[in-house]
N, C-alpha and C positions, 0 to 999 in steps of 0.2 A: 514559503510552503504553498501559499495561496497561488502563486504564479505556477508552480508545478501542478497543483491541482487544476487549475484552468487550462493549462496545455493538455493534460491528460483528459480532461473533459471534453476538449474540442476535438478529440481524436477517437473517442470511444462512444458508444451509444449507452451510457449508464451514468448514474449519479457518482460522483467522487468525492469523498469526505477527506478531511485532514485530521490526522491524529498525531500526537507527540510522544516520544518514548519516555521522556523525563522533563520534568520542570513545567513546561507550558501546558495547558489544557485546550482541547480535550486530549486525553490520553489515547493512545491507539486502541486499547481494549474498549473505551468508551465510544470511540468512533465506530468500531465493529458493532457494538451493541446497537448503536443508533441507526446503522445500516440494516441490521436484521430487523429492528423494530419497525422499520420503515417499509418492510416487506421484500428485502433482498433475498433472493434464493441462494445466492452464492457470494461470498466476500472474499475479494482478493486484496491481500495487504501488500503494497509495494514499499519495500525498504528504501529509504534514503539516508543510509548511513555508510561509512567509509569502510570499516573494518569489523571482523567478527569480535565478539565480546559481549559485554553487559547490555549496551542498548540495542545491538542486534538480537540478542536473546529475549530481551523485553518485546520487541516488535514481533518476532517469530512467534512467541508465546501468547499473543493477544487475542488469539480465538478465530483468526480467519481461517476459510477453508484452504486458501492457498497463500503463501508467502513467496515474494520474489527473492532471488539472491540480492545481496547488497549492491547498491547503486543501479539496480535494473531501471529506475525511472529515468535515468539520463538517457535511455534509449527512446524516450518519448519524442525525441528530436530526429529519430530515424525510422525508416519503414520496417526495420526488423523488431521494433519494440513489441507489437502484438504478439509475435511468436514467443518472446519470453514469457509472457503470462500463460501462453498455452502449455508450456512445459510443466507448469506446476511445481516448480522448484521449491523445495523447502530449505530454510537455512538452519 
């Protein structure tokens, strides 16, 4: 996840945090809270899960202003990735 974070951070002009849906720390809701406490005016949560279900729901309900569709972060390697964030899709 740190590699995905670093790739995203190299392409957008903002801080990128890592949060996990289950098991590892910090959890997504903790990463969202940390971003807000750091002064973020808007928090975008990029899901890195494969399918709808429990984990996708945990991520979607973590408190971000916008949550991408599942697997949207893969688009970090293509020019169309920022447009996915702009859509503001909620899972």
